[in-house]
C-alpha positions in Angstrom: 1.0 -32.9 -46.3 2.0 -29.3 -46.7 -1.6 -28.2 -46.0 -1.6 -30.2 -42.7 1.7 -28.6 -41.6 0.4 -25.1 -42.4 -2.8 -25.8 -40.4 -0.8 -27.1 -37.5 1.4 -24.0 -37.6 -1.6 -21.6 -37.7 -3.2 -23.6 -34.8 -0.2 -23.0 -32.5 -0.8 -20.3 -29.9 1.1 -17.1 -30.7 4.1 -16.3 -28.5 6.0 -13.2 -27.7 8.6 -13.0 -30.5 12.1 -11.9 -30.4 13.3 -12.7 -26.8 16.9 -13.0 -28.1 17.6 -9.3 -28.4 16.0 -8.7 -25.0 18.2 -11.3 -23.4 21.3 -10.0 -25.3 20.8 -6.5 -23.9 20.1 -7.8 -20.4 23.4 -9.7 -20.7 25.3 -6.6 -21.6 23.8 -4.7 -18.6 24.7 -7.6 -16.2 28.2 -7.6 -17.5 28.5 -3.9 -16.9 27.1 -4.4 -13.4 29.7 -7.1 -12.8 32.4 -4.7 -13.9 31.1 -2.0 -11.5 31.4 -4.4 -8.6 35.2 -4.3 -9.0 35.4 -0.7 -7.7 34.0 -1.4 -4.2 36.1 -4.6 -4.2 39.2 -2.6 -4.9 38.2 -0.2 -2.1 37.8 -3.0 0.4 41.2 -4.4 -0.6 42.8 -1.0 -0.2 41.3 -0.7 3.4 42.3 -4.4 4.1 38.7 -5.3 4.7 37.8 -8.9 4.0 34.4 -8.0 2.7 36.1 -7.7 -0.8 35.4 -11.4 -1.1 31.7 -10.8 -1.3 32.2 -8.5 -4.3 34.6 -11.0 -6.0 32.0 -13.8 -5.8 29.1 -11.6 -6.8 31.0 -10.1 -9.7 32.0 -13.5 -10.9 28.4 -14.8 -10.8 27.0 -11.7 -12.4 29.6 -12.0 -15.2 28.8 -15.7 -15.8 25.0 -15.0 -16.0 25.5 -12.0 -18.2 27.9 -13.9 -20.6 25.3 -16.7 -20.8 22.5 -14.4 -21.7 24.8 -12.6 -24.2 25.7 -15.8 -25.9 22.3 -17.3 -25.9 20.6 -14.1 -27.1 23.3 -13.1 -29.6 21.5 -11.3 -32.4 22.0 -8.2 -34.6 20.2 -5.2 -33.2 20.4 -3.1 -36.4 16.7 -3.5 -36.8 16.0 -2.1 -33.4 13.4 -3.3 -30.9 9.7 -3.6 -31.4 7.3 -2.0 -28.9 6.6 -5.4 -27.2 10.3 -6.1 -26.9 10.8 -2.7 -25.3 7.9 -3.4 -22.8 9.7 -6.7 -22.0 13.2 -5.2 -21.8 12.5 -2.4 -19.4 11.2 -4.3 -16.3 13.3 -7.4 -16.9 16.5 -5.4 -17.2 15.8 -3.5 -14.0 14.7 -6.6 -12.1 17.8 -8.5 -13.3 20.2 -5.7 -12.3 18.5 -5.5 -8.8 18.8 -9.3 -8.4 22.6 -9.5 -9.1 23.2 -6.2 -7.3 21.8 -7.8 -4.1 24.5 -10.5 -4.2 27.3 -8.4 -2.5 24.9 -7.6 0.3 23.8 -11.3 0.7 27.4 -12.6 0.7 28.7 -9.9 3.0 29.5 -10.7 6.7 28.2 -7.3 7.8 25.0 -6.5 9.6 21.4 -7.2 8.9 21.7 -7.8 5.1 24.1 -10.8 5.5 22.4 -14.0 4.3 19.0 -12.4 4.2 17.4 -12.5 0.8 14.6 -10.0 1.7 17.0 -7.4 3.2 19.6 -7.8 0.4 17.1 -7.5 -2.4 15.3 -4.6 -0.7 18.6 -2.7 -0.3 19.6 -3.3 -3.9 16.2 -2.4 -5.3 16.1 0.8 -3.2 19.5 1.6 -4.5 19.0 1.0 -8.2 15.6 2.8 -8.2 17.3 5.7 -6.3 14.7 5.4 -3.6 17.1 5.5 -0.7 15.1 3.5 1.9 17.5 1.3 3.8 17.5 -1.6 6.2 21.1 -1.0 7.3 22.0 0.7 10.6 25.4 1.5 11.9 26.6 2.9 8.6 29.6 4.5 10.2 31.0 1.0 10.9 30.0 -0.6 7.6 32.7 -1.8 5.2 33.8 1.0 2.9 33.1 -1.2 -0.2 29.5 -1.7 0.9 29.0 2.0 1.4 30.5 2.7 -2.1 28.4 0.0 -3.7 25.2 1.5 -2.3 26.2 4.9 -3.8 27.3 3.4 -7.1 23.9 1.6 -7.3 22.1 4.9 -7.0 24.4 6.6 -9.5 23.9 3.8 -12.1 20.2 3.9 -11.4 20.0 7.6 -11.9 21.6 7.5 -15.4 19.5 4.5 -16.2 16.3 6.4 -15.2 17.3 9.3 -17.5 17.9 7.0 -20.4 14.5 5.2 -19.8 12.7 8.5 -19.5 13.9 10.1 -22.7 14.3 7.0 -24.9 11.8 4.3 -23.9 8.8 5.7 -22.0 7.9 8.5 -24.5 7.8 5.9 -27.3 5.7 3.6 -25.3 3.2 6.4 -24.6 3.1 5.8 -20.8 1.5 8.2 -18.4 1.6 11.2 -20.8 5.4 10.7 -21.4 4.7 10.9 -25.2 4.4 14.6 -24.7 8.2 14.6 -24.4 9.0 12.6 -27.6 12.1 13.8 -29.4 13.8 12.8 -32.6 15.3 10.0 -30.5 12.1 8.1 -29.8 9.5 7.5 -32.5 6.5 5.4 -31.6 5.6 4.9 -35.3 8.6 2.8 -36.0 11.0 0.5 -34.1 11.7 1.4 -30.5 15.5 1.3 -30.6 16.4 4.8 -29.4 18.8 6.6 -31.7 20.3 8.6 -28.9 24.0 8.1 -29.1 24.8 11.8 -29.3 22.2 12.8 -26.7 23.3 9.9 -24.4 26.9 11.0 -24.7 26.1 14.6 -23.9 23.8 13.7 -21.0 26.4 11.3 -19.6 29.0 14.1 -19.7 26.7 16.5 -17.8 25.8 13.8 -15.3 29.5 13.0 -14.7 30.4 16.7 -14.6 27.8 17.5 -11.9 28.9 14.5 -9.9 32.5 15.6 -9.9 31.5 19.2 -9.0 29.4 18.0 -6.1 32.3 15.8 -4.8 34.7 18.7 -4.9 32.2 21.1 -3.2 31.5 18.5 -0.4 35.2 17.9 0.1 36.0 21.6 0.3 33.1 22.1 2.7 34.6 19.6 5.2 33.7 16.1 4.2 36.3 13.4 4.0 37.1 12.5 0.3 35.4 9.1 0.6 32.2 10.7 2.1 32.3 13.5 -0.5 32.4 11.0 -3.4 29.7 8.8 -1.9 27.3 11.7 -1.3 28.1 13.3 -4.7 27.0 10.0 -6.4 23.7 9.9 -4.5 23.0 13.7 -4.6 23.0 14.0 -8.4 21.1 10.7 -8.7 18.6 12.1 -6.1 19.0 8.8 -4.3 19.7 9.7 -0.7 22.0 6.9 0.5 24.4 8.3 3.1 27.5 7.0 4.8 26.1 8.1 8.2 23.0 7.1 10.1 22.4 10.8 10.7 22.3 11.5 7.0 23.2 15.2 6.2 22.5 16.1 9.9 26.1 14.9 10.5 27.5 17.8 8.4 26.4 21.4 9.0 29.5 23.6 8.7 30.4 25.8 5.8 27.0 25.9 4.2 27.2 22.2 3.1 23.5 21.6 3.6 22.7 24.6 1.3 25.1 23.1 -1.3 23.5 19.7 -1.0 20.0 21.2 -1.5 21.3 22.8 -4.7 22.8 19.6 -6.0 19.6 17.7 -5.3 17.7 20.3 -7.2 20.1 20.0 -10.1 19.3 16.3 -10.3 15.6 17.0 -10.5 15.8 19.1 -13.6 15.5 17.4 -17.1 19.0 16.6 -18.2 18.1 17.3 -21.8 17.8 20.9 -20.8 21.4 21.0 -19.6 22.5 19.8 -23.0 20.4 22.4 -24.8 21.8 25.1 -22.4 25.4 24.1 -23.2 24.6 24.0 -26.9 23.7 27.7 -26.7 20.0 27.9 -25.7 20.3 30.1 -22.7 16.6 30.0 -21.9 16.5 26.2 -21.8 16.7 25.9 -18.0 13.7 28.1 -17.7 11.4 25.4 -19.1 7.8 25.4 -17.9 8.3 22.4 -15.7 11.3 23.9 -14.0 9.6 27.2 -13.4 6.6 25.4 -11.8 8.8 23.3 -9.6 10.9 26.2 -8.4 7.8 28.3 -7.7 6.2 25.4 -5.8 9.3 24.8 -3.7 9.8 28.5 -2.9 6.2 28.7 -1.6 6.4 25.6 0.6 9.9 26.5 2.0 8.7 30.0 2.8 5.6 28.7 4.6 7.5 25.9 6.5 10.5 28.1 7.3 8.3 30.8 8.7 6.4 28.3 10.8 9.6 26.8 12.3 11.0 30.3 13.1 7.8 31.8 14.5 7.0 28.8 16.6 10.4 29.1 18.2 11.7 25.7 17.1 14.7 27.2 15.4 16.4 30.6 14.8 15.7 32.2 11.4 18.7 30.8 9.5 18.4 27.2 10.8 14.7 27.3 10.3 14.9 28.1 6.6 17.9 25.9 6.1 16.2 22.8 7.6 13.0 23.7 5.7 14.7 24.2 2.4 16.9 21.1 2.7 14.2 18.7 3.8 11.5 20.0 1.4 13.8 19.8 -1.5 14.9 16.4 -0.4 11.4 15.0 -0.3 10.0 16.7 -3.5 13.1 15.7 -5.5 12.6 12.2 -4.0 16.2 12.2 -2.7 15.5 11.2 0.9 18.3 12.9 2.8 17.4 14.5 6.1 19.0 17.1 8.4 16.6 16.6 11.2 13.7 14.4 12.4 10.8 16.4 11.0 8.4 14.0 12.8 9.1 16.3 15.8 8.0 19.5 14.0 4.3 18.9 14.7 1.3 17.3 13.0 1.0 20.1 10.4 4.6 19.4 9.3 4.0 15.7 9.2 0.9 16.2 7.0 2.9 18.5 4.7 5.7 16.1 4.2 3.1 13.3 3.6 1.6 15.3 0.8 5.0 16.3 -0.6 5.9 12.6 -1.1 3.5 12.4 -4.0 4.8 15.3 -6.0 8.2 14.4 -7.5 10.5 16.4 -9.8 10.6 16.9 -13.5 10.3 14.3 -16.2 13.7 13.4 -17.8 15.4 13.9 -14.4 16.5 11.4 -11.8 13.6 12.2 -9.6 10.6 9.9 -8.9 7.1 10.7 -7.8 4.0 11.5 -9.9 6.0 14.3 -11.7 5.4 18.0 -12.0 4.2 17.9 -15.6 1.4 15.5 -14.7 0.1 17.9 -12.1 0.3 20.7 -14.7 -1.7 18.7 -17.2 -4.4 17.9 -14.6 -4.5 21.6 -13.7 -5.0 22.5 -17.4 -7.8 19.9 -17.7 -9.6 21.1 -14.6 -9.4 24.7 -15.7 -10.9 23.8 -19.1 -13.6 21.8 -17.4 -14.6 24.6 -15.1 -14.6 27.1 -18.0 -16.9 24.8 -19.9 -19.3 24.7 -17.0 -19.4 28.5 -17.0 -19.5 28.9 -20.8 -21.0 25.7 -22.3 -20.7 27.0 -25.8 -17.1 28.2 -25.4 -14.1 26.5 -27.0 -11.1 26.2 -24.7 -8.0 24.7 -26.3 -5.7 22.6 -24.1 -2.0 23.4 -24.5 1.1 22.7 -22.5 3.5 25.6 -23.4 3.6 25.6 -27.2 2.4 22.0 -27.5 -1.2 21.0 -27.9 -2.5 18.4 -25.4 -4.2 15.8 -27.6 -6.6 13.2 -26.2 -3.8 10.5 -26.1 -1.7 12.5 -23.7 -4.6 13.6 -21.6 -5.9 10.0 -21.4 -2.5 8.7 -20.5 -2.1 11.2 -17.6 -5.6 10.5 -16.3 -4.9 6.7 -16.5 -1.6 7.2 -14.7 -3.3 9.1 -11.8 -6.0 6.4 -11.5 -3.6 3.5 -11.6 -1.1 5.2 -9.2 -3.7 5.7 -6.5 -5.1 2.2 -7.0 -1.7 0.7 -6.5 -1.1 3.0 -3.6 -4.3 1.9 -1.9 -3.6 -1.8 -2.6 -0.1 -1.5 -1.3 -1.2 0.3 1.9 -3.9 -2.3 2.6 -1.4 -5.1 2.0 1.1 -3.6 4.4 -1.7 -3.1 7.0 -2.6 -6.8 6.6 0.9 -7.5 7.9 0.0 -5.8 11.1 1.8 -2.5 10.4 0.1 0.6 11.7 -1.7 3.0 9.3 1.0 5.8 9.2 3.8 3.3 8.6 1.7 1.5 5.9 0.4 4.6 4.2 3.8 6.5 4.2 5.7 3.3 3.3 3.5 2.7 0.3 3.9 6.3 -1.1 7.6 6.5 -0.3 8.1 3.2 -2.3 5.9 4.2 -5.3 7.3 7.7 -5.4 10.9 6.5 -4.7 11.3 9.0 -1.9 13.2 7.0 0.7 12.2 7.6 4.3 8.6 7.3 5.4 6.8 8.6 8.4 6.3 7.2 11.9 8.6 5.8 14.6 9.8 2.9 12.5 10.5 4.1 9.0 10.6 7.9 9.6 13.7 10.0 9.0 15.2 8.9 12.3 14.6 5.2 11.6 14.9 2.6 8.8 13.1 -0.3 7.2 15.1 -3.0 9.0 12.5 -3.8 11.7 9.7 -4.5 9.1 8.7 -8.1 8.4 10.2 -9.8 5.4 6.8 -9.8 3.7 6.6 -6.0 3.9 10.1 -5.7 2.4 9.2 -7.8 -0.6 6.0 -5.8 -1.1 7.9 -2.5 -0.9 10.5 -3.7 -3.3 7.8 -4.4 -5.8 6.4 -1.0 -5.1 9.7 0.7 -5.7 10.1 -1.1 -9.1 6.5 -0.2 -10.0 7.0 3.4 -9.2 10.4 3.7 -10.9 9.1 2.2 -14.2 6.0 4.3 -14.3 3.6 1.5 -13.3 2.3 0.5 -16.8 5.6 -0.9 -18.0 5.3 -3.6 -15.3 1.6 -4.1 -15.0 1.1 -4.7 -18.8 3.1 -7.9 -18.4 0.3 -9.3 -16.2 -2.2 -9.1 -19.1 -2.7 -12.5 -20.8 -3.3 -10.7 -24.1 0.3 -9.3 -24.0 1.7 -12.9 -24.0 -0.9 -14.1 -26.6 0.4 -11.5 -29.1 
């Protein structure tokens, strides 16, 4: 009898083990999200806006769902998470937060998002992934609670992105991220990041930069509410604004220069800030940072000179608009000070290319990331040298670290999958009768989490509201794919992953 039972047990198909700790952690995140909804609810109550009810209902539902998952998945986490559990946790937690974060938009009585599942989910996903693409127009008349919630979503997403980038992705070996393993993420053992001290330090830096940005914006002329909202989205490199004109609404007292600096600060690896504050004064001159700053300086110089010499702006406005908008796109923030679609075809082509770049790894920026372009450049240089000197030996190194085959293979695979996803998403959008520029720029702005696209509809002077619902669902998937570095989501579609 025991032999028969053993045979039956071995005949059962293997399943993904250990869902309980995953559900437990998702429950904790949803409870935290429910708590965050109380802030915009309180703001609406303060301003006597009845939209507070949408946050009350959404917070209650989120708390019930989170508590249910917490109770059903209760389990000790002392043993950490396995690699497969980490692969499950990452996309499921982001998807769950996006779903409940859409509830306040859905229940609201304001504007296009009201009772529209596609618009509400799109706005929430764009917020939590710090993309900044929006379906809402008339932001100046929107309820203050909704405006604050949009900013809070991006701020929460920004710190979540940093945690994922330094704790989860390096251990999973995704897209070359294993190059940035620290003592807090070890692929050889359980993937339960031991990052309490690092997390506390990074959280303090993140909060400190946000407070500093709010004070600077306020002193430069913004109302306190606008200053706080833009500080939350500047450091998160998110790009949500409280005005349809984005930062074009504010020009006095050098505020656009300050905003460019804060966007840039969010695109630098936050671990470097911690090292700098710990006494390493050279930390902020990391190779990635130097490459990014050099690239930005070159592009701004070229574009600013073109705008000035072509007579479109005087010298200071030309370089100010160039610096702000180039930094905004490369850091994937998505603010705008002007409609750069009007600057000519060369500028449109330039901004299209910049959408692919992104900031540094370990920051809040999206995109392909600077370090991957550096790795590809190192590989191409070695390849050309081998063509010239077939018997030569050309070691591949990134700074002081050797580039092993695992890292190189991960980066090459990332580029291949990124552009395959980009092509597929572009074709899918065109199948919905969208024009090529809207489809191509919409696909890259979603996968790179930039925000505005190009064209008359989704360009910096427009928004994503006029798009069909099918396009919004596709772009929402694209934003999640890009934010989670593609493989974390795509691996769940492999049958072998579920078979064990």
